[in-house]
N, C-alpha and C positions, 0 to 999 in steps of 0.2 A: 477027304477034304485036303486039297493041296495048298501049301503055303507059298505065297509069292516071296521069293528070296531075291533081294536086290544086292548085287555084288558091288561093293564099294571099292574104289581104286584109291590107293594112297597117292599123295603127291610124288613120293619117291618112285612108285611104279609108273606113274604117268611120265615123269622125266626120263626114266630109263627106257621106256617104250619109244619116246620121241627121239632120244639120242641114238638108239639102235636103228630106228627108221632113217634118220639123217645119214648115219654111216652106211646103210645099205644103198642109199641113193648116190653117195659120193665115194669114190675110191679112197681107201684109207691113206694112200700116198698123197692125195690131193687135199686132205683135211689138215688145216693149220689153225692154231689158236682155238681149238675146240672149247677149252675152258672159258675163254673170254666170250665166245659166241653164246654159250649156254647161259652165262651170267647175264649178258645183255638181253637175251631173249626172255629170261625169267624175271629179271629185276624190274623192268619197265611195267609189265602188267601187275606185278606185285605192288609197286608203289601206287599205280593208278587205282587198283582195287581197294587198297587200304584208304586212300584219300577219298574215294567215293563212299566207302563204308562209314568213315568218320565225318562225312559231309564237309570236307575241306579243312577240318580242324587239325592243324599241323602238330599241335602239342599232343593230341590223342593219337595221331598217326605215328609220330616219333616214338611214343611210349609203346604202342602196339608192335612196332617193328623192332624195338630195342636199339634204336639209334638216337643220336642227339638231334635236336631241331636243326642245327647247322648242317649236319650230314644230310638230313632229310631235304632241306632247302636246296643243297648242292645237287642232289640226285634229281629233284623235281625240275630244276633248271636244265640239267643235262638232257632230260627226256621231254622237255617242253611241256611240263605239266603245270607250270605256273607262269 
């Protein structure tokens, strides 16, 4: 009897794979501001997902993210999520 094993991937592994893939597609000499790119690419879906999970409750979302409501609102405006 064989057991089905599901390999789980950590968020860290997923990000590392994505960054390596991006660097393979673009010459390292042409990569600029990689840190800012990764933060922007990750932050927007993070905020969107948490807002969906909390059904738009900004207090719960801010708590879950570990940021103030003011910071949350600022980021939501930046990403046109409110």
